C-alpha positions as CSV (number, residue, x, y, z in Angstrom):
1,M,-17.2,4.3,-5.2
2,S,-14.8,6.1,-7.5
3,R,-14.9,9.3,-5.4
4,T,-14.0,7.6,-2.1
5,S,-11.1,5.8,-4.0
6,L,-9.6,9.2,-4.7
7,L,-9.4,10.1,-1.1
8,R,-7.7,8.5,2.0
9,G,-9.7,8.4,5.2
10,I,-11.4,6.7,8.0
11,F,-14.7,5.8,9.6
12,V,-14.7,6.3,13.2
13,T,-16.9,4.0,15.1
14,A,-17.0,2.6,18.7
15,T,-17.9,-0.3,21.0
16,D,-20.8,1.8,22.5
17,T,-22.3,5.1,22.7
18,G,-20.8,7.8,24.8
19,V,-17.3,6.3,24.8
20,G,-15.4,9.3,23.1
21,K,-15.8,9.0,19.3
22,T,-16.0,12.8,18.9
23,H,-13.3,13.5,21.5
24,V,-10.9,11.2,19.8
25,G,-12.0,12.4,16.4
26,T,-11.5,16.2,17.1
27,R,-8.1,15.6,18.6
28,L,-7.0,13.7,15.5
29,V,-8.5,16.3,13.1
30,E,-6.9,19.0,14.9
31,A,-3.5,17.2,14.8
32,M,-4.1,16.5,11.0
33,T,-4.9,20.2,10.4
34,R,-1.8,21.4,12.2
35,Q,0.2,19.3,9.8
36,G,-1.4,21.0,6.7
37,L,-3.9,18.3,5.8
38,R,-7.3,19.7,4.4
39,V,-9.7,17.3,6.2
40,A,-13.4,16.9,5.2
41,V,-15.2,16.0,8.2
42,R,-18.6,14.1,8.1
43,K,-21.1,13.3,10.7
44,P,-24.1,12.5,8.3
45,V,-26.6,12.0,10.9
46,E,-26.8,13.2,14.6
47,S,-29.6,12.7,17.1
48,G,-29.9,14.3,20.6
49,C,-29.4,17.9,19.0
50,E,-30.5,20.9,21.0
51,L,-33.1,23.3,19.6
52,Q,-31.6,26.8,19.6
53,D,-33.4,29.7,17.8
54,G,-35.4,27.4,15.8
55,E,-32.5,25.4,14.6
56,L,-31.2,21.9,15.7
57,L,-27.6,22.1,16.6
58,P,-25.5,19.0,16.3
59,A,-22.8,19.3,19.1
60,D,-20.5,16.6,17.8
61,A,-20.6,17.8,14.2
62,L,-19.8,21.4,15.4
63,R,-16.8,20.1,17.2
64,L,-15.5,18.2,14.3
65,R,-16.1,21.3,11.9
66,A,-14.2,23.4,14.3
67,A,-11.2,21.1,14.4
68,A,-11.1,21.0,10.7
69,G,-10.9,24.9,10.4
70,A,-14.6,25.4,9.8
71,R,-14.0,25.3,6.1
72,E,-17.1,23.6,5.2
73,P,-20.8,24.6,5.8
74,L,-22.4,22.7,8.7
75,Q,-25.2,21.5,6.3
76,T,-22.7,19.6,4.4
77,I,-21.0,18.1,7.4
78,C,-24.3,17.1,9.2
79,P,-27.4,17.4,7.0
80,L,-29.7,15.1,9.1
81,R,-30.4,16.2,12.7
82,F,-32.9,14.9,15.2
83,R,-33.8,16.1,18.6
84,H,-34.5,12.8,20.5
85,A,-31.4,11.2,21.9
86,L,-32.2,7.8,20.3
87,S,-30.8,5.8,17.4
88,P,-31.1,7.8,14.2
89,P,-33.7,5.7,12.5
90,R,-35.8,5.8,15.7
91,A,-35.4,9.4,16.3
92,A,-36.2,10.1,12.5
93,S,-39.3,7.9,12.7
94,L,-40.6,10.1,15.7
95,T,-40.7,13.0,13.3
96,G,-42.3,11.2,10.5
97,T,-38.8,10.8,8.5
98,R,-37.1,7.8,7.2
99,I,-33.3,7.4,6.9
100,F,-31.7,4.8,4.3
101,L,-28.1,3.8,3.9
102,A,-27.8,5.3,0.4
103,Q,-29.0,8.5,1.6
104,L,-26.2,8.6,4.3
105,R,-23.6,7.5,1.9
106,D,-24.5,10.2,-0.5
107,A,-24.4,12.7,2.2
108,V,-21.0,11.7,3.3
109,L,-19.7,12.2,-0.4
110,T,-21.2,15.5,-0.9
111,G,-18.4,18.0,-1.8
112,V,-15.7,15.3,-1.4
113,N,-13.0,15.7,-4.1
114,G,-14.9,18.6,-5.4
115,E,-15.1,22.1,-4.1
116,T,-13.5,21.3,-0.8
117,E,-10.2,20.1,-2.4
118,S,-9.7,17.9,0.7
119,N,-7.1,15.2,1.0
120,W,-8.4,13.2,4.0
121,L,-12.0,12.2,4.7
122,H,-13.0,11.7,8.4
123,V,-16.5,10.1,8.9
124,E,-18.0,9.6,12.3
125,G,-20.8,7.2,12.9
126,A,-23.6,7.3,15.4
127,G,-23.4,5.0,18.4
128,G,-21.6,1.7,18.3
129,I,-20.5,-0.4,15.4
130,C,-23.6,-2.4,15.5
131,S,-26.0,0.3,16.4
132,P,-28.8,1.1,13.8
133,I,-27.9,4.2,11.8
134,A,-30.5,3.7,9.1
135,E,-33.6,1.8,8.5
136,D,-31.7,-0.7,6.4
137,G,-28.5,-0.9,8.1
138,L,-26.1,-0.5,10.9
139,N,-23.0,1.7,11.3
140,A,-20.9,-1.3,10.1
141,D,-23.0,-1.4,6.9
142,L,-22.3,2.5,6.4
143,A,-18.5,1.8,6.8
144,A,-18.7,-0.9,4.3
145,A,-20.7,1.0,1.8
146,L,-18.0,3.8,2.0
147,R,-15.2,1.3,1.8
148,L,-13.4,2.9,4.5
149,P,-11.2,1.4,7.1
150,V,-12.6,1.9,10.7
151,V,-11.0,3.2,13.9
152,L,-12.7,1.4,16.7
153,V,-12.9,3.6,20.0
154,V,-13.1,1.6,23.2
155,P,-13.5,2.9,26.7
156,D,-10.2,2.3,28.7
157,R,-11.9,0.7,31.7
158,L,-12.5,-2.7,33.3
159,G,-14.4,-4.7,30.6
160,G,-12.7,-2.9,27.7
161,I,-10.9,-5.7,26.4
162,N,-14.2,-7.7,26.1
163,Q,-15.9,-4.8,24.3
164,A,-12.8,-4.3,22.1
165,L,-12.7,-8.0,21.0
166,M,-16.6,-8.0,20.3
167,G,-16.2,-4.8,18.2
168,L,-13.3,-6.4,16.2
169,A,-15.2,-9.6,15.6
170,A,-18.2,-7.3,14.3
171,A,-15.7,-5.7,12.0
172,A,-14.5,-9.0,10.8
173,A,-17.9,-10.3,10.0
174,W,-18.7,-7.2,8.0
175,Q,-15.2,-7.7,6.3
176,L,-14.1,-4.2,7.4
177,R,-10.5,-3.3,7.7
178,V,-9.4,-2.0,11.1
179,A,-7.0,0.9,10.9
180,A,-6.5,1.1,14.6
181,V,-8.1,0.5,18.0
182,V,-8.1,3.4,20.3
183,L,-8.4,3.2,24.1
184,N,-10.1,6.3,25.5
185,R,-9.8,6.8,29.2
186,L,-12.9,8.3,30.3
187,T,-12.0,9.1,34.0
188,T,-8.8,10.1,35.8
189,D,-9.2,7.5,38.6
190,A,-8.7,4.4,36.7
191,D,-7.0,1.4,38.5
192,P,-3.2,2.1,37.9
193,D,-2.8,-1.7,37.5
194,L,-5.1,-1.7,34.5
195,D,-3.2,-2.6,31.2
196,N,-5.8,-2.9,28.4
197,A,-3.4,-1.9,25.7
198,G,-1.0,-4.6,26.7
199,E,-3.4,-7.3,27.1
200,L,-5.2,-6.4,23.8
201,A,-1.9,-6.6,22.0
202,A,-1.6,-10.2,23.2
203,H,-5.1,-11.1,21.7
204,T,-5.2,-9.2,18.5
205,G,-2.9,-8.1,15.6
206,H,-4.4,-4.8,15.3
207,A,-2.4,-1.5,16.2
208,V,-3.7,-0.4,19.7
209,F,-3.3,3.1,20.9
210,S,-4.0,4.6,24.3
211,L,-5.3,8.1,24.9
212,G,-4.9,9.7,28.3
213,H,-6.1,13.2,29.5
214,G,-2.9,15.0,28.7
215,P,-2.6,17.4,25.7
216,G,-1.7,15.3,22.5
217,A,-1.3,12.1,24.6
218,G,-1.2,9.2,22.1
219,I,-2.6,11.3,19.2
220,D,0.9,11.8,17.4
221,A,1.5,8.1,17.4
222,L,-2.1,7.5,16.2
223,L,-1.8,10.0,13.4
224,A,1.7,8.8,12.2
225,H,0.2,5.3,12.0
226,L,-2.8,6.3,10.1
227,L,-0.9,8.4,7.7
228,Q,1.6,5.6,6.9
229,S,-1.0,2.9,6.9
230,P,-1.8,1.5,3.3
231,D,-5.3,0.6,4.7
232,S,-6.5,4.2,5.3
233,G,-8.5,4.2,2.2
234,E,-8.3,2.8,-1.3
């Protein structure tokens, strides 16, 4: 893993699918880019891609690429794409394809510390932390293979504390370093008495950040924490 040891970065995962990994990631990458960082974004596999003009377009990877300044080819950022909105290994199997962890790991490292001259690696998984991402592993296994700390995205809603603590327990079981927990509010009509951040702080020693709907809400504090943290990479 010498190549990842030369580059700081994070693996963005979540407690579930559809809770805002890409939303959080794009805002974070945009903030890093504004500060002059050259971010290598990677979404090595994406399912649920739309077919346009004979090409499968990965919506999440396209957003991440745009946030990073579109410096790298889409094929480098997201080489494996599938049409069925299912777990990557299941979506792959429906096309007669097989995906393995080593393949995803190599895809992430393509171009890193080479021609891209990046100084930050931003990797986004597929689904939740314990969702299958390859035939022989889960998202947690890929984060472990890359030796990257994780940012755990949690829906900021009733039940979010339970999901966050289960996600953190999974990270601990895989011996993953947790760089931050990010509470992402999915709606504007949440109960004003909800205080998931405060309650999580009472149950975990991890840094917890809340992202609202306002521009830049919570992102600056999250970015400062990640850049200062000795755990954001080797």
